[in-house]
Kinemage of the C-alpha trace (Angstrom):
@kinemage 1
@onewidth
@group {chain A} dominant
@subgroup {mainchain}
@vectorlist {calphas} color= white
{ca met a 1} P 45.396 53.176 -47.749
{ca thr a 2} L 48.356 52.181 -45.630
{ca lys a 3} L 50.453 49.657 -47.548
{ca pro a 4} L 51.999 48.014 -44.454
{ca leu a 5} L 48.495 47.194 -43.177
{ca met a 6} L 47.483 45.637 -46.491
{ca lys a 7} L 50.067 42.890 -45.946
{ca tyr a 8} L 47.578 41.379 -43.481
{ca val a 9} L 44.909 41.077 -46.188
{ca pro a 10} L 45.168 38.342 -48.842
{ca gln a 11} L 45.696 39.989 -52.231
{ca lys a 12} L 42.548 38.442 -53.723
{ca tyr a 13} L 40.483 40.777 -51.493
{ca tyr a 14} L 42.262 44.027 -52.431
{ca ser a 15} L 39.614 44.977 -54.991
{ca ser a 16} L 36.947 44.819 -52.251
{ca ile a 17} L 38.725 47.205 -49.877
{ca arg a 18} L 38.354 50.973 -50.155
{ca asp a 19} L 40.672 51.923 -47.279
{ca phe a 20} L 42.601 50.392 -44.369
{ca tyr a 21} L 44.232 52.588 -41.769
{ca lys a 22} L 45.064 53.069 -38.104
{ca asp a 23} L 44.464 56.144 -35.979
{ca ser a 24} L 44.276 56.951 -32.266
{ca glu a 25} L 40.926 55.137 -31.997
{ca gly a 26} L 42.047 51.841 -33.543
{ca tyr a 27} L 42.060 50.114 -36.921
{ca trp a 28} L 39.592 50.883 -39.711
{ca leu a 29} L 38.923 48.582 -42.681
{ca cys a 30} L 36.520 50.125 -45.211
{ca leu a 31} L 34.843 47.654 -47.572
{ca lys a 32} L 33.487 48.498 -51.017
{ca ala a 33} L 29.892 47.761 -51.930
{ca asp a 34} L 30.888 46.912 -55.510
{ca gly a 35} L 34.019 44.826 -54.941
{ca asp a 36} L 34.636 41.263 -56.054
{ca tyr a 37} L 33.365 39.714 -52.810
{ca ile a 38} L 30.013 39.650 -51.024
{ca phe a 39} L 30.129 40.459 -47.319
{ca glu a 40} L 27.492 39.128 -44.940
{ca asn a 41} L 24.689 41.626 -44.276
{ca tyr a 42} L 26.571 44.478 -45.983
{ca phe a 43} L 24.564 45.934 -48.841
{ca ser a 44} L 26.482 49.197 -49.058
{ca glu a 45} L 29.959 50.345 -48.170
{ca his a 46} L 30.818 49.219 -44.676
{ca thr a 47} L 33.545 49.885 -42.135
{ca ile a 48} L 35.009 47.417 -39.688
{ca his a 49} L 36.471 49.182 -36.664
{ca glu a 50} L 38.381 47.317 -33.957
{ca asn a 51} L 41.119 48.018 -31.431
{ca thr a 52} L 43.695 45.547 -32.774
{ca ile a 53} L 44.761 44.269 -36.173
{ca asn a 54} L 43.847 40.715 -35.126
{ca glu a 55} L 40.302 41.784 -34.230
{ca val a 56} L 39.889 43.567 -37.579
{ca met a 57} L 41.091 40.565 -39.537
{ca thr a 58} L 38.883 38.164 -37.541
{ca ala a 59} L 35.815 40.336 -38.227
{ca phe a 60} L 36.813 40.623 -41.902
{ca arg a 61} L 37.234 36.859 -42.357
{ca lys a 62} L 33.887 36.174 -40.651
{ca ser a 63} L 32.095 38.653 -42.914
{ca ile a 64} L 33.152 37.142 -46.282
{ca val a 65} L 30.288 35.167 -47.778
{ca arg a 66} L 31.332 34.455 -51.354
{ca lys a 67} L 32.863 35.822 -54.502
{ca cys a 68} L 30.547 37.770 -56.808
{ca arg a 69} L 29.470 36.194 -60.059
{ca arg a 70} L 30.496 38.563 -62.835
């Protein structure tokens, strides 16, 4: 996980993220299936892939449904 990229993610979501990195194809945000938050329509680990950091964060924010009850 790239620490400079994590500064874009609110800390309360850290436990729900498996990896966040950038490569030649864009930005990749890998979500955990067993994190503290429920993501819309994601029932297993899921990856958000976009070309820009703003697009990744927009997709991430739209996917958050609620916090898990534990």
